[in-house]
Biopython code that builds the backbone (N, CA, C, O; Angstrom):
import numpy as np
from Bio.PDB.StructureBuilder import StructureBuilder

atoms = [
    (1, "MET", "N", (-120.154, -52.612, 146.588)),
    (1, "MET", "CA", (-120.739, -53.763, 145.744)),
    (1, "MET", "C", (-121.066, -53.215, 144.210)),
    (1, "MET", "O", (-121.539, -52.104, 143.969)),
    (2, "LEU", "N", (-120.691, -54.297, 143.146)),
    (2, "LEU", "CA", (-120.916, -54.395, 141.866)),
    (2, "LEU", "C", (-122.422, -53.829, 141.625)),
    (2, "LEU", "O", (-123.389, -54.192, 142.295)),
    (3, "GLU", "N", (-122.479, -52.775, 140.441)),
    (3, "GLU", "CA", (-124.272, -52.284, 139.614)),
    (3, "GLU", "C", (-124.624, -53.144, 139.299)),
    (3, "GLU", "O", (-125.687, -53.514, 139.799)),
    (4, "LEU", "N", (-123.928, -54.055, 138.223)),
    (4, "LEU", "CA", (-124.297, -55.268, 137.848)),
    (4, "LEU", "C", (-125.051, -54.462, 136.731)),
    (4, "LEU", "O", (-126.242, -54.769, 136.679)),
    (5, "ARG", "N", (-124.566, -53.281, 135.609)),
    (5, "ARG", "CA", (-125.249, -53.002, 134.421)),
    (5, "ARG", "C", (-126.015, -54.063, 133.273)),
    (5, "ARG", "O", (-125.667, -54.990, 132.542)),
    (6, "PRO", "N", (-127.218, -53.350, 133.587)),
    (6, "PRO", "CA", (-128.264, -54.375, 132.442)),
    (6, "PRO", "C", (-127.659, -54.662, 130.815)),
    (6, "PRO", "O", (-128.202, -55.544, 130.151)),
    (7, "SER", "N", (-126.489, -53.847, 130.222)),
    (7, "SER", "CA", (-126.391, -53.556, 128.774)),
    (7, "SER", "C", (-125.056, -53.671, 128.637)),
    (7, "SER", "O", (-124.298, -53.403, 129.569)),
    (8, "CYS", "N", (-124.570, -54.147, 127.275)),
    (8, "CYS", "CA", (-123.370, -53.401, 126.693)),
    (8, "CYS", "C", (-123.160, -51.781, 126.289)),
    (8, "CYS", "O", (-123.651, -51.130, 125.367)),
    (9, "GLU", "N", (-122.283, -51.422, 127.295)),
    (9, "GLU", "CA", (-122.205, -50.187, 126.498)),
    (9, "GLU", "C", (-121.501, -49.317, 125.265)),
    (9, "GLU", "O", (-121.201, -48.146, 125.029)),
    (10, "HIS", "N", (-121.422, -50.676, 124.599)),
    (10, "HIS", "CA", (-121.227, -50.122, 122.941)),
    (10, "HIS", "C", (-122.246, -50.969, 122.059)),
    (10, "HIS", "O", (-122.256, -50.356, 120.991)),
    (11, "CYS", "N", (-122.917, -51.813, 121.966)),
    (11, "CYS", "CA", (-123.861, -52.321, 121.587)),
    (11, "CYS", "C", (-125.022, -52.433, 121.693)),
    (11, "CYS", "O", (-125.855, -52.616, 120.806)),
    (12, "ASN", "N", (-125.236, -52.267, 123.459)),
    (12, "ASN", "CA", (-126.469, -52.262, 123.697)),
    (12, "ASN", "C", (-127.076, -53.315, 123.892)),
    (12, "ASN", "O", (-128.266, -53.331, 124.204)),
    (13, "ARG", "N", (-126.213, -54.579, 123.709)),
    (13, "ARG", "CA", (-126.976, -56.090, 124.337)),
    (13, "ARG", "C", (-127.017, -56.327, 125.551)),
    (13, "ARG", "O", (-126.169, -56.118, 126.419)),
    (14, "PRO", "N", (-128.303, -56.897, 125.630)),
    (14, "PRO", "CA", (-128.925, -57.395, 127.099)),
    (14, "PRO", "C", (-127.543, -57.846, 127.895)),
    (14, "PRO", "O", (-126.855, -58.637, 127.250)),
    (15, "LEU", "N", (-127.017, -57.458, 129.222)),
    (15, "LEU", "CA", (-126.595, -58.356, 129.727)),
    (15, "LEU", "C", (-127.268, -58.867, 131.485)),
    (15, "LEU", "O", (-126.779, -58.554, 132.571)),
    (16, "PRO", "N", (-128.521, -59.732, 131.216)),
    (16, "PRO", "CA", (-128.520, -59.785, 132.210)),
    (16, "PRO", "C", (-127.712, -60.321, 133.460)),
    (16, "PRO", "O", (-126.627, -60.869, 133.264)),
    (17, "PRO", "N", (-128.231, -60.173, 134.784)),
    (17, "PRO", "CA", (-127.248, -60.435, 135.846)),
    (17, "PRO", "C", (-126.481, -61.679, 135.945)),
    (17, "PRO", "O", (-125.305, -61.767, 136.298)),
    (18, "ALA", "N", (-127.202, -62.558, 135.625)),
    (18, "ALA", "CA", (-126.276, -63.795, 135.410)),
    (18, "ALA", "C", (-125.548, -64.526, 133.913)),
    (18, "ALA", "O", (-125.295, -65.708, 133.681)),
    (19, "SER", "N", (-125.364, -63.401, 133.131)),
    (19, "SER", "CA", (-124.427, -63.581, 131.561)),
    (19, "SER", "C", (-123.237, -64.005, 132.314)),
    (19, "SER", "O", (-122.961, -63.954, 133.513)),
    (20, "THR", "N", (-122.604, -64.441, 131.271)),
    (20, "THR", "CA", (-121.307, -65.307, 131.491)),
    (20, "THR", "C", (-120.662, -64.358, 130.053)),
    (20, "THR", "O", (-119.575, -64.640, 129.549)),
    (21, "GLU", "N", (-121.295, -63.549, 129.688)),
    (21, "GLU", "CA", (-120.894, -62.790, 128.321)),
    (21, "GLU", "C", (-120.222, -61.562, 128.668)),
    (21, "GLU", "O", (-119.484, -61.001, 127.857)),
    (22, "ALA", "N", (-120.470, -61.035, 130.022)),
    (22, "ALA", "CA", (-120.526, -59.433, 130.219)),
    (22, "ALA", "C", (-118.785, -59.634, 130.698)),
    (22, "ALA", "O", (-118.219, -60.641, 131.124)),
    (23, "ARG", "N", (-118.271, -58.325, 130.448)),
    (23, "ARG", "CA", (-117.235, -57.680, 130.966)),
    (23, "ARG", "C", (-116.807, -56.751, 131.653)),
    (23, "ARG", "O", (-117.591, -55.815, 131.498)),
    (24, "ILE", "N", (-115.855, -56.419, 132.455)),
    (24, "ILE", "CA", (-115.991, -54.902, 133.227)),
    (24, "ILE", "C", (-114.547, -54.841, 133.546)),
    (24, "ILE", "O", (-113.783, -55.738, 133.902)),
    (25, "CYS", "N", (-114.254, -53.008, 133.241)),
    (25, "CYS", "CA", (-112.958, -52.899, 133.654)),
    (25, "CYS", "C", (-112.734, -52.635, 135.344)),
    (25, "CYS", "O", (-113.572, -53.161, 136.078)),
    (26, "SER", "N", (-111.836, -51.985, 135.861)),
    (26, "SER", "CA", (-111.588, -51.749, 137.280)),
    (26, "SER", "C", (-112.596, -50.610, 137.470)),
    (26, "SER", "O", (-112.939, -50.452, 138.642)),
    (27, "TYR", "N", (-113.149, -49.775, 136.562)),
    (27, "TYR", "CA", (-114.143, -48.642, 136.870)),
    (27, "TYR", "C", (-115.688, -49.571, 136.914)),
    (27, "TYR", "O", (-116.658, -48.933, 137.322)),
    (28, "GLU", "N", (-115.896, -50.886, 136.549)),
    (28, "GLU", "CA", (-116.721, -51.220, 135.713)),
    (28, "GLU", "C", (-117.769, -50.747, 134.541)),
    (28, "GLU", "O", (-118.966, -50.693, 134.258)),
    (29, "CYS", "N", (-116.842, -50.535, 134.207)),
    (29, "CYS", "CA", (-117.509, -50.493, 132.487)),
    (29, "CYS", "C", (-118.123, -51.123, 132.207)),
    (29, "CYS", "O", (-118.152, -51.896, 133.164)),
    (30, "THR", "N", (-118.971, -51.588, 131.291)),
    (30, "THR", "CA", (-119.914, -52.973, 130.994)),
    (30, "THR", "C", (-119.560, -53.189, 129.641)),
    (30, "THR", "O", (-119.984, -52.360, 128.836)),
    (31, "PHE", "N", (-118.895, -54.099, 129.233)),
    (31, "PHE", "CA", (-119.422, -54.422, 127.786)),
    (31, "PHE", "C", (-119.239, -55.882, 127.454)),
    (31, "PHE", "O", (-118.470, -56.587, 128.108)),
    (32, "CYS", "N", (-119.919, -56.318, 126.474)),
    (32, "CYS", "CA", (-119.902, -57.627, 126.158)),
    (32, "CYS", "C", (-118.561, -58.593, 125.554)),
    (32, "CYS", "O", (-117.610, -58.174, 124.894)),
    (33, "ALA", "N", (-118.786, -59.828, 125.950)),
    (33, "ALA", "CA", (-117.203, -60.440, 125.469)),
    (33, "ALA", "C", (-117.091, -60.142, 124.127)),
    (33, "ALA", "O", (-115.964, -59.917, 123.684)),
    (34, "ARG", "N", (-118.153, -60.094, 123.319)),
    (34, "ARG", "CA", (-117.711, -60.243, 121.303)),
    (34, "ARG", "C", (-117.372, -58.499, 121.293)),
    (34, "ARG", "O", (-117.193, -58.198, 120.113)),
    (35, "CYS", "N", (-117.259, -57.556, 121.975)),
    (35, "CYS", "CA", (-117.225, -55.982, 121.689)),
    (35, "CYS", "C", (-115.821, -56.292, 122.406)),
    (35, "CYS", "O", (-114.826, -56.231, 121.684)),
    (36, "VAL", "N", (-115.680, -56.559, 123.512)),
    (36, "VAL", "CA", (-114.737, -56.477, 124.256)),
    (36, "VAL", "C", (-113.151, -57.247, 123.633)),
    (36, "VAL", "O", (-111.992, -56.903, 123.864)),
    (37, "ASP", "N", (-113.704, -58.430, 122.749)),
    (37, "ASP", "CA", (-112.881, -59.063, 122.234)),
    (37, "ASP", "C", (-112.285, -58.359, 120.303)),
    (37, "ASP", "O", (-111.293, -58.068, 119.634)),
    (38, "GLU", "N", (-113.564, -58.425, 120.272)),
    (38, "GLU", "CA", (-113.246, -58.305, 118.558)),
    (38, "GLU", "C", (-113.308, -56.652, 118.593)),
    (38, "GLU", "O", (-112.598, -56.133, 117.733)),
    (39, "LEU", "N", (-113.735, -56.118, 119.091)),
    (39, "LEU", "CA", (-113.693, -54.599, 118.677)),
    (39, "LEU", "C", (-112.626, -53.999, 119.522)),
    (39, "LEU", "O", (-111.596, -53.596, 118.981)),
    (40, "LEU", "N", (-112.766, -53.925, 120.584)),
    (40, "LEU", "CA", (-111.914, -53.171, 122.041)),
    (40, "LEU", "C", (-110.650, -54.128, 122.594)),
    (40, "LEU", "O", (-110.265, -54.156, 123.763)),
    (41, "HIS", "N", (-110.140, -54.840, 121.573)),
    (41, "HIS", "CA", (-109.010, -55.867, 121.793)),
    (41, "HIS", "C", (-108.411, -55.906, 123.592)),
    (41, "HIS", "O", (-107.265, -56.133, 123.979)),
    (42, "ASN", "N", (-109.482, -55.641, 124.312)),
    (42, "ASN", "CA", (-109.356, -55.568, 125.730)),
    (42, "ASN", "C", (-108.757, -54.728, 126.104)),
    (42, "ASN", "O", (-107.629, -54.900, 126.567)),
    (43, "THR", "N", (-109.394, -53.439, 126.006)),
    (43, "THR", "CA", (-108.693, -52.276, 126.356)),
    (43, "THR", "C", (-110.054, -51.380, 126.548)),
    (43, "THR", "O", (-110.947, -51.377, 125.701)),
    (44, "CYS", "N", (-110.097, -50.747, 127.561)),
    (44, "CYS", "CA", (-111.618, -49.864, 127.808)),
    (44, "CYS", "C", (-111.621, -48.848, 127.079)),
    (44, "CYS", "O", (-110.467, -48.427, 127.007)),
    (45, "PRO", "N", (-112.273, -48.274, 126.538)),
    (45, "PRO", "CA", (-112.007, -47.060, 125.858)),
    (45, "PRO", "C", (-112.156, -45.850, 126.607)),
    (45, "PRO", "O", (-112.017, -44.679, 126.254)),
    (46, "ASN", "N", (-112.521, -46.444, 127.902)),
    (46, "ASN", "CA", (-113.346, -45.054, 129.126)),
    (46, "ASN", "C", (-112.074, -44.665, 129.770)),
    (46, "ASN", "O", (-111.946, -43.479, 130.077)),
    (47, "CYS", "N", (-110.724, -45.831, 130.120)),
    (47, "CYS", "CA", (-109.768, -45.681, 130.867)),
    (47, "CYS", "C", (-108.565, -46.430, 130.542)),
    (47, "CYS", "O", (-107.572, -46.353, 131.266)),
    (48, "GLY", "N", (-108.599, -47.235, 129.369)),
    (48, "GLY", "CA", (-107.221, -47.584, 128.932)),
    (48, "GLY", "C", (-106.794, -49.359, 129.389)),
    (48, "GLY", "O", (-106.006, -50.161, 128.887)),
    (49, "GLY", "N", (-107.832, -49.453, 130.674)),
    (49, "GLY", "CA", (-107.349, -50.640, 131.489)),
    (49, "GLY", "C", (-108.067, -52.001, 130.549)),
    (49, "GLY", "O", (-108.834, -51.911, 129.590)),
    (50, "GLY", "N", (-107.553, -53.163, 131.160)),
    (50, "GLY", "CA", (-108.444, -54.335, 130.632)),
    (50, "GLY", "C", (-109.492, -54.842, 131.030)),
    (50, "GLY", "O", (-110.245, -54.009, 131.534)),
    (51, "PHE", "N", (-109.999, -56.219, 131.016)),
    (51, "PHE", "CA", (-111.124, -56.707, 131.176)),
    (51, "PHE", "C", (-111.413, -57.686, 132.036)),
    (51, "PHE", "O", (-110.540, -58.553, 132.026)),
    (52, "VAL", "N", (-112.175, -57.867, 132.681)),
    (52, "VAL", "CA", (-112.500, -59.382, 133.210)),
    (52, "VAL", "C", (-113.671, -59.889, 133.377)),
    (52, "VAL", "O", (-114.465, -59.040, 133.784)),
    (53, "ALA", "N", (-114.132, -60.948, 133.231)),
    (53, "ALA", "CA", (-115.244, -61.213, 133.378)),
    (53, "ALA", "C", (-116.270, -60.889, 134.378)),
    (53, "ALA", "O", (-115.968, -60.945, 135.570)),
    (54, "ARG", "N", (-117.450, -60.557, 134.009)),
    (54, "ARG", "CA", (-118.226, -59.792, 135.629)),
    (54, "ARG", "C", (-118.575, -61.126, 136.783)),
    (54, "ARG", "O", (-119.178, -62.042, 136.225)),
    (55, "PRO", "N", (-118.379, -61.294, 137.819)),
    (55, "PRO", "CA", (-118.624, -62.274, 138.647)),
    (55, "PRO", "C", (-120.399, -62.089, 138.528)),
    (55, "PRO", "O", (-120.891, -60.967, 138.412)),
    (56, "VAL", "N", (-121.087, -63.106, 138.567)),
    (56, "VAL", "CA", (-122.289, -63.570, 138.719)),
    (56, "VAL", "C", (-122.836, -63.480, 139.928)),
    (56, "VAL", "O", (-122.246, -64.327, 140.598)),
    (57, "ARG", "N", (-123.700, -62.890, 140.659)),
    (57, "ARG", "CA", (-124.104, -62.406, 142.048)),
    (57, "ARG", "C", (-125.444, -63.513, 141.961)),
    (57, "ARG", "O", (-126.419, -63.490, 141.211)),
    (58, "PRO", "N", (-125.171, -64.213, 142.745)),
    (58, "PRO", "CA", (-126.344, -65.445, 143.223)),
    (58, "PRO", "C", (-127.769, -64.959, 143.195)),
    (58, "PRO", "O", (-128.097, -63.814, 143.506)),
    (59, "ALA", "N", (-128.578, -65.889, 142.810)),
    (59, "ALA", "CA", (-129.778, -65.653, 142.492)),
    (59, "ALA", "C", (-130.901, -66.112, 143.674)),
    (59, "ALA", "O", (-132.053, -65.793, 143.964)),
    (60, "ARG", "N", (-130.073, -66.872, 144.084)),
    (60, "ARG", "CA", (-131.094, -67.534, 145.773)),
    (60, "ARG", "C", (-129.916, -67.071, 146.862)),
    (60, "ARG", "O", (-128.696, -66.982, 146.720)),
    (61, "ASP", "N", (-130.745, -66.823, 147.963)),
    (61, "ASP", "CA", (-130.107, -66.792, 149.266)),
    (61, "ASP", "C", (-129.482, -67.688, 149.927)),
    (61, "ASP", "O", (-130.061, -68.285, 150.834)),
    (62, "TRP", "N", (-128.683, -67.851, 149.727)),
    (62, "TRP", "CA", (-127.645, -69.209, 150.152)),
    (62, "TRP", "C", (-127.102, -68.819, 151.996)),
    (62, "TRP", "O", (-126.848, -69.570, 152.938)),
    (63, "THR", "N", (-127.104, -67.905, 151.914)),
    (63, "THR", "CA", (-126.181, -67.761, 152.992)),
    (63, "THR", "C", (-126.478, -66.548, 154.410)),
    (63, "THR", "O", (-125.792, -66.136, 155.345)),
    (64, "GLY", "N", (-128.081, -66.274, 153.845)),
    (64, "GLY", "CA", (-128.605, -65.378, 154.912)),
    (64, "GLY", "C", (-128.494, -63.812, 154.585)),
    (64, "GLY", "O", (-127.978, -62.886, 155.211)),
    (65, "GLY", "N", (-129.091, -63.866, 153.515)),
    (65, "GLY", "CA", (-129.487, -61.937, 153.235)),
    (65, "GLY", "C", (-128.356, -61.237, 151.793)),
    (65, "GLY", "O", (-128.306, -60.079, 151.380)),
    (66, "ILE", "N", (-127.703, -62.257, 151.404)),
    (66, "ILE", "CA", (-126.949, -61.840, 150.657)),
    (66, "ILE", "C", (-127.296, -62.902, 149.245)),
    (66, "ILE", "O", (-126.984, -64.093, 149.261)),
    (67, "SER", "N", (-128.206, -62.028, 147.678)),
    (67, "SER", "CA", (-128.303, -62.401, 146.801)),
    (67, "SER", "C", (-129.401, -61.509, 146.108)),
    (67, "SER", "O", (-130.134, -60.772, 146.769)),
    (68, "LEU", "N", (-129.483, -61.635, 144.520)),
    (68, "LEU", "CA", (-130.108, -60.442, 143.965)),
    (68, "LEU", "C", (-131.504, -60.515, 144.729)),
    (68, "LEU", "O", (-132.308, -59.828, 144.100)),
    (69, "THR", "N", (-131.873, -60.877, 145.433)),
    (69, "THR", "CA", (-133.098, -60.234, 145.855)),
    (69, "THR", "C", (-133.002, -59.105, 146.900)),
    (69, "THR", "O", (-133.723, -58.109, 146.830)),
    (70, "GLN", "N", (-132.089, -59.294, 147.871)),
    (70, "GLN", "CA", (-131.805, -58.402, 148.608)),
    (70, "GLN", "C", (-130.787, -57.133, 147.993)),
    (70, "GLN", "O", (-130.877, -56.107, 148.666)),
    (71, "GLN", "N", (-129.809, -57.049, 146.788)),
    (71, "GLN", "CA", (-128.895, -56.719, 145.933)),
    (71, "GLN", "C", (-129.054, -56.868, 144.779)),
    (71, "GLN", "O", (-128.460, -57.663, 144.051)),
    (72, "PRO", "N", (-130.164, -55.850, 144.399)),
    (72, "PRO", "CA", (-130.949, -56.513, 142.796)),
    (72, "PRO", "C", (-129.485, -55.465, 142.268)),
    (72, "PRO", "O", (-128.775, -54.640, 142.845)),
    (73, "ALA", "N", (-129.545, -56.077, 140.793)),
    (73, "ALA", "CA", (-128.296, -55.426, 139.611)),
    (73, "ALA", "C", (-128.972, -54.439, 139.316)),
    (73, "ALA", "O", (-130.150, -54.398, 139.670)),
    (74, "GLY", "N", (-128.391, -53.387, 138.586)),
    (74, "GLY", "CA", (-128.716, -51.721, 138.339)),
    (74, "GLY", "C", (-129.619, -51.960, 137.079)),
    (74, "GLY", "O", (-129.774, -52.968, 136.390)),
    (75, "THR", "N", (-130.026, -51.021, 137.022)),
    (75, "THR", "CA", (-130.887, -50.868, 136.223)),
    (75, "THR", "C", (-130.954, -49.694, 134.960)),
    (75, "THR", "O", (-131.749, -49.655, 134.020)),
    (76, "ARG", "N", (-129.824, -48.753, 135.288)),
    (76, "ARG", "CA", (-129.222, -47.613, 134.438)),
    (76, "ARG", "C", (-128.528, -48.335, 133.398)),
    (76, "ARG", "O", (-127.543, -49.037, 133.627)),
    (77, "VAL", "N", (-129.114, -48.138, 132.087)),
    (77, "VAL", "CA", (-128.109, -48.008, 131.212)),
    (77, "VAL", "C", (-127.338, -47.340, 130.614)),
    (77, "VAL", "O", (-127.718, -46.205, 130.325)),
    (78, "VAL", "N", (-126.220, -47.689, 130.272)),
    (78, "VAL", "CA", (-125.095, -46.370, 129.589)),
    (78, "VAL", "C", (-124.842, -47.142, 128.360)),
    (78, "VAL", "O", (-124.105, -48.128, 128.321)),
    (79, "HIS", "N", (-125.539, -46.608, 127.272)),
    (79, "HIS", "CA", (-125.426, -46.918, 126.103)),
    (79, "HIS", "C", (-124.241, -45.330, 125.193)),
    (79, "HIS", "O", (-124.422, -44.174, 124.811)),
    (80, "ARG", "N", (-123.282, -46.188, 125.254)),
    (80, "ARG", "CA", (-122.162, -44.799, 124.654)),
    (80, "ARG", "C", (-121.610, -45.529, 123.418)),
    (80, "ARG", "O", (-120.487, -45.935, 123.714)),
    (81, "PRO", "N", (-121.963, -45.901, 122.025)),
    (81, "PRO", "CA", (-120.935, -46.592, 121.042)),
    (81, "PRO", "C", (-119.691, -45.762, 121.260)),
    (81, "PRO", "O", (-119.552, -44.540, 121.201)),
    (82, "VAL", "N", (-118.821, -46.718, 121.524)),
    (82, "VAL", "CA", (-117.016, -46.600, 121.020)),
    (82, "VAL", "C", (-117.224, -45.998, 119.607)),
    (82, "VAL", "O", (-117.926, -46.384, 118.673)),
    (83, "ASP", "N", (-116.146, -44.609, 119.781)),
    (83, "ASP", "CA", (-115.369, -44.242, 118.569)),
    (83, "ASP", "C", (-114.296, -45.059, 118.120)),
    (83, "ASP", "O", (-113.240, -45.161, 118.746)),
    (84, "LEU", "N", (-114.519, -45.593, 117.142)),
    (84, "LEU", "CA", (-113.611, -46.765, 116.917)),
    (84, "LEU", "C", (-112.433, -45.842, 115.883)),
    (84, "LEU", "O", (-111.463, -46.413, 115.384)),
    (85, "GLN", "N", (-112.623, -44.831, 115.743)),
    (85, "GLN", "CA", (-110.972, -44.217, 115.050)),
    (85, "GLN", "C", (-110.336, -44.100, 116.181)),
    (85, "GLN", "O", (-109.316, -44.760, 116.380)),
    (86, "ARG", "N", (-110.945, -43.050, 117.314)),
    (86, "ARG", "CA", (-110.102, -42.857, 118.701)),
    (86, "ARG", "C", (-109.732, -43.934, 119.300)),
    (86, "ARG", "O", (-108.614, -44.054, 119.800)),
    (87, "HIS", "N", (-110.845, -45.060, 119.321)),
    (87, "HIS", "CA", (-110.096, -46.112, 119.964)),
    (87, "HIS", "C", (-108.397, -47.055, 119.148)),
    (87, "HIS", "O", (-107.421, -47.477, 119.768)),
    (88, "ALA", "N", (-108.527, -47.073, 118.395)),
    (88, "ALA", "CA", (-107.932, -47.309, 117.358)),
    (88, "ALA", "C", (-106.668, -46.544, 117.779)),
    (88, "ALA", "O", (-105.644, -47.218, 117.886)),
    (89, "ARG", "N", (-106.587, -44.909, 118.093)),
    (89, "ARG", "CA", (-105.275, -44.681, 118.698)),
    (89, "ARG", "C", (-104.961, -44.669, 119.636)),
    (89, "ARG", "O", (-103.803, -44.299, 119.827)),
    (90, "LEU", "N", (-105.892, -45.107, 120.921)),
    (90, "LEU", "CA", (-105.587, -45.215, 122.200)),
    (90, "LEU", "C", (-104.862, -46.667, 122.317)),
    (90, "LEU", "O", (-104.159, -46.875, 123.305)),
    (91, "LEU", "N", (-105.038, -47.785, 121.218)),
    (91, "LEU", "CA", (-104.869, -49.240, 121.171)),
    (91, "LEU", "C", (-103.085, -48.731, 120.145)),
    (91, "LEU", "O", (-102.118, -49.442, 120.419)),
    (92, "ALA", "N", (-102.984, -48.200, 119.664)),
    (92, "ALA", "CA", (-101.614, -47.624, 118.961)),
    (92, "ALA", "C", (-100.821, -47.570, 119.859)),
    (92, "ALA", "O", (-99.978, -48.433, 120.104)),
    (93, "ALA", "N", (-101.066, -46.138, 120.698)),
    (93, "ALA", "CA", (-100.415, -45.507, 122.350)),
    (93, "ALA", "C", (-100.295, -46.401, 122.845)),
    (93, "ALA", "O", (-99.276, -46.285, 123.524)),
    (94, "GLN", "N", (-100.924, -47.812, 123.039)),
    (94, "GLN", "CA", (-100.424, -48.574, 123.990)),
    (94, "GLN", "C", (-99.726, -49.648, 123.540)),
    (94, "GLN", "O", (-99.301, -50.490, 124.331)),
    (95, "ASP", "N", (-99.503, -49.748, 122.019)),
    (95, "ASP", "CA", (-98.856, -50.661, 121.599)),
    (95, "ASP", "C", (-98.429, -51.857, 122.230)),
    (95, "ASP", "O", (-97.248, -52.181, 122.355)),
    (96, "GLY", "N", (-99.659, -52.677, 122.729)),
    (96, "GLY", "CA", (-99.781, -54.168, 122.928)),
    (96, "GLY", "C", (-99.338, -54.597, 124.599)),
    (96, "GLY", "O", (-99.250, -55.721, 125.093)),
    (97, "THR", "N", (-99.103, -53.224, 125.241)),
    (97, "THR", "CA", (-98.775, -53.102, 126.404)),
    (97, "THR", "C", (-100.111, -54.312, 127.096)),
    (97, "THR", "O", (-101.306, -54.221, 126.812)),
    (98, "ALA", "N", (-99.665, -55.093, 127.778)),
    (98, "ALA", "CA", (-100.405, -55.790, 128.982)),
    (98, "ALA", "C", (-101.055, -55.421, 129.721)),
    (98, "ALA", "O", (-100.375, -54.916, 130.613)),
    (99, "PRO", "N", (-102.766, -55.311, 130.058)),
    (99, "PRO", "CA", (-103.303, -54.666, 131.171)),
    (99, "PRO", "C", (-102.986, -54.398, 132.324)),
    (99, "PRO", "O", (-103.370, -53.407, 132.945)),
    (100, "GLU", "N", (-101.792, -55.793, 132.979)),
    (100, "GLU", "CA", (-101.498, -55.599, 133.997)),
    (100, "GLU", "C", (-100.324, -54.454, 134.369)),
    (100, "GLU", "O", (-99.887, -53.980, 135.417)),
    (101, "ASP", "N", (-100.078, -54.286, 133.066)),
    (101, "ASP", "CA", (-98.796, -52.730, 132.958)),
    (101, "ASP", "C", (-98.947, -51.862, 132.419)),
    (101, "ASP", "O", (-98.128, -51.131, 131.861)),
    (102, "ARG", "N", (-100.428, -51.776, 132.528)),
    (102, "ARG", "CA", (-100.517, -50.401, 131.899)),
    (102, "ARG", "C", (-100.478, -49.533, 132.819)),
    (102, "ARG", "O", (-100.536, -48.335, 132.540)),
]
sb = StructureBuilder()
sb.init_structure("model")
sb.init_model(0)
sb.init_chain("A")
sb.init_seg("    ")
for serial, (resi, resn, name, xyz) in enumerate(atoms, 1):
    if name == "N":
        sb.init_residue(resn, " ", resi, " ")
    sb.init_atom(name, np.array(xyz, "f"), 0.0, 1.0, " ", f" {name:<3s}", serial, name[0])
structure = sb.get_structure()
């Protein structure tokens, strides 16, 4: 089950469970859409993979025991601003390789 981290790892912008601005990589590194699009260029600085929109966990229990009430969002903040010079080297090494081909 996804942790649903509460904020962007780079800028620390709040990303509550219902946020449509949250992006995650396959390891669940969590960033806001602005950082992913404008700074990271859809490349995770931690693993080199791409990002997708983080799913929104239902707040209401529609099916019997599955919702934010029973499985609350995580509270662990991971604030680790990206070294943009190091990230530029990663982007250069990937040379425009699509996320599905990395």
